[in-house]
C-alpha positions as a LaTeX table, in Angstrom:
\begin{tabular}{lrrr}
\hline
Residue & $x$ (\AA) & $y$ (\AA) & $z$ (\AA) \\
\hline
Met1 & 103.17 & $-86.83$ & $-13.33$ \\
Lys2 & 101.45 & $-83.62$ & $-12.30$ \\
Ile3 & 99.56 & $-83.38$ & $-9.04$ \\
Arg4 & 96.25 & $-81.52$ & $-9.16$ \\
His5 & 94.49 & $-80.14$ & $-6.09$ \\
Phe6 & 90.91 & $-81.03$ & $-5.18$ \\
Leu7 & 88.50 & $-80.41$ & $-2.33$ \\
Gln8 & 89.12 & $-82.98$ & 0.39 \\
Ala9 & 86.57 & $-81.85$ & 2.98 \\
Lys10 & 84.15 & $-79.02$ & 3.58 \\
Ile11 & 82.20 & $-77.90$ & 6.63 \\
His12 & 79.41 & $-75.85$ & 5.09 \\
Arg13 & 77.87 & $-72.78$ & 6.75 \\
Ala14 & 79.34 & $-73.19$ & 10.22 \\
Val15 & 78.53 & $-70.30$ & 12.54 \\
Leu16 & 81.36 & $-68.40$ & 14.21 \\
Thr17 & 80.73 & $-68.58$ & 17.94 \\
Gly18 & 83.63 & $-66.34$ & 18.93 \\
Val19 & 86.90 & $-64.69$ & 18.04 \\
Asn20 & 90.08 & $-64.42$ & 20.13 \\
Ile21 & 92.74 & $-62.01$ & 18.91 \\
Asp22 & 95.02 & $-62.85$ & 21.86 \\
Tyr23 & 95.48 & $-66.46$ & 20.78 \\
His24 & 98.54 & $-67.84$ & 19.00 \\
Gly25 & 96.55 & $-68.29$ & 15.82 \\
Ser26 & 94.41 & $-70.86$ & 14.05 \\
Leu27 & 90.79 & $-71.88$ & 13.74 \\
Ser28 & 89.20 & $-73.71$ & 16.67 \\
Val29 & 86.62 & $-76.22$ & 15.42 \\
Cys30 & 84.15 & $-78.40$ & 17.30 \\
Pro31 & 85.69 & $-81.89$ & 17.63 \\
Asp32 & 82.52 & $-83.47$ & 16.18 \\
Leu33 & 82.91 & $-81.43$ & 13.00 \\
Leu34 & 86.59 & $-82.29$ & 12.68 \\
Gln35 & 85.84 & $-85.98$ & 13.06 \\
Ala36 & 82.94 & $-85.95$ & 10.61 \\
Ser37 & 84.96 & $-84.06$ & 7.98 \\
Gly38 & 88.21 & $-85.93$ & 8.49 \\
Ile39 & 90.08 & $-82.64$ & 8.98 \\
Leu40 & 92.95 & $-83.27$ & 11.38 \\
Pro41 & 94.34 & $-80.97$ & 14.06 \\
Phe42 & 97.04 & $-78.71$ & 12.59 \\
Glu43 & 95.89 & $-79.45$ & 9.02 \\
Gln44 & 95.83 & $-76.44$ & 6.69 \\
Val45 & 92.34 & $-75.12$ & 5.99 \\
Asp46 & 90.82 & $-72.23$ & 4.07 \\
Val47 & 88.02 & $-70.26$ & 5.69 \\
Tyr48 & 85.50 & $-68.41$ & 3.54 \\
Asn49 & 83.33 & $-65.89$ & 5.39 \\
Leu50 & 79.89 & $-65.84$ & 3.76 \\
Asp51 & 78.87 & $-62.59$ & 5.46 \\
Asn52 & 81.78 & $-60.30$ & 4.58 \\
Gly53 & 83.64 & $-62.09$ & 1.77 \\
Glu54 & 86.88 & $-62.47$ & 3.73 \\
Arg55 & 89.01 & $-65.50$ & 2.89 \\
Leu56 & 91.99 & $-66.81$ & 4.83 \\
Thr57 & 94.29 & $-69.78$ & 5.16 \\
Thr58 & 95.19 & $-71.11$ & 8.61 \\
Tyr59 & 95.20 & $-74.45$ & 10.41 \\
Ala60 & 92.50 & $-76.22$ & 12.38 \\
Ile61 & 92.69 & $-77.17$ & 16.04 \\
Ala62 & 90.13 & $-78.97$ & 18.17 \\
Gly63 & 87.95 & $-76.52$ & 20.04 \\
Glu64 & 84.95 & $-76.87$ & 22.31 \\
Lys65 & 81.82 & $-78.79$ & 21.36 \\
Gly66 & 79.54 & $-76.68$ & 19.17 \\
Arg67 & 82.06 & $-73.88$ & 18.81 \\
Val68 & 83.95 & $-72.48$ & 15.81 \\
Met69 & 86.35 & $-69.64$ & 16.57 \\
Leu70 & 88.81 & $-67.51$ & 14.63 \\
Asn71 & 91.98 & $-66.97$ & 16.64 \\
Gly72 & 94.98 & $-64.64$ & 16.43 \\
Ala73 & 95.18 & $-62.43$ & 13.34 \\
Ala74 & 92.36 & $-64.45$ & 11.76 \\
Ala75 & 90.04 & $-63.04$ & 14.44 \\
Leu76 & 90.05 & $-59.77$ & 12.48 \\
Lys77 & 88.37 & $-61.52$ & 9.53 \\
Gly78 & 85.05 & $-62.34$ & 11.19 \\
Ser79 & 82.59 & $-61.75$ & 14.00 \\
Pro80 & 80.43 & $-64.05$ & 16.12 \\
Gly81 & 77.26 & $-65.07$ & 14.32 \\
Gln82 & 78.78 & $-64.94$ & 10.84 \\
Lys83 & 78.66 & $-68.04$ & 8.64 \\
Val84 & 81.79 & $-69.61$ & 7.20 \\
Ile85 & 82.82 & $-72.46$ & 4.96 \\
Ile86 & 85.86 & $-74.42$ & 6.15 \\
Ala87 & 87.67 & $-76.32$ & 3.40 \\
Ser88 & 90.71 & $-78.56$ & 3.13 \\
Tyr89 & 92.31 & $-79.71$ & $-0.10$ \\
Val90 & 94.37 & $-82.70$ & $-1.23$ \\
Gly91 & 96.87 & $-83.21$ & $-4.04$ \\
Leu92 & 95.95 & $-86.14$ & $-6.28$ \\
Asp93 & 97.69 & $-87.77$ & $-9.19$ \\
Arg94 & 95.82 & $-88.80$ & $-12.34$ \\
Asp95 & 95.12 & $-92.32$ & $-11.03$ \\
Glu96 & 93.37 & $-90.98$ & $-7.92$ \\
Ile97 & 91.28 & $-88.18$ & $-9.42$ \\
Tyr98 & 88.27 & $-90.05$ & $-10.73$ \\
Ser99 & 87.65 & $-92.15$ & $-7.64$ \\
His100 & 88.09 & $-89.24$ & $-5.21$ \\
Arg101 & 85.01 & $-87.98$ & $-3.36$ \\
Pro102 & 85.26 & $-85.11$ & $-0.87$ \\
Val103 & 83.52 & $-85.24$ & 2.49 \\
Leu104 & 80.82 & $-82.59$ & 2.81 \\
Val105 & 79.51 & $-81.74$ & 6.29 \\
Phe106 & 76.37 & $-79.61$ & 6.51 \\
Val107 & 75.52 & $-77.99$ & 9.85 \\
Asp108 & 72.68 & $-76.02$ & 11.43 \\
Asp109 & 72.87 & $-72.65$ & 13.20 \\
Gln110 & 74.22 & $-74.32$ & 16.36 \\
Asn111 & 76.98 & $-76.13$ & 14.43 \\
Arg112 & 75.22 & $-79.46$ & 14.83 \\
Ile113 & 75.67 & $-81.91$ & 12.01 \\
Leu114 & 72.66 & $-82.17$ & 9.69 \\
Glu115 & 74.20 & $-84.33$ & 6.98 \\
Val116 & 77.50 & $-85.85$ & 5.93 \\
Ser117 & 77.92 & $-86.85$ & 2.31 \\
Asn118 & 80.62 & $-87.77$ & $-0.16$ \\
Gly119 & 80.53 & $-85.28$ & $-3.05$ \\
\hline
\end{tabular}
């Protein structure tokens, strides 16, 4: 049976609080946002920059409370103050597709959770 890929979790309109080119690489995400979204440390994520259109794939790591940072080469894809969408995906078989609901986390300009919903 074929596996199809669907949105698993999304952190919508998080604000980049910093960039660090001299880091090994990844995306540092506030632990509260990781927990609310169900995104795990070292899980693959896509990052969509709403201000400049840049898109990248990396992995998430727990950062500091309230902070979202692009690290390593990814730091060249954004600047502090820009808004991003962070998304993870899951492969589902036909039996799982129709009951699947992604976790959607909406945040304010300080990366505080406003709402968590299941698509």
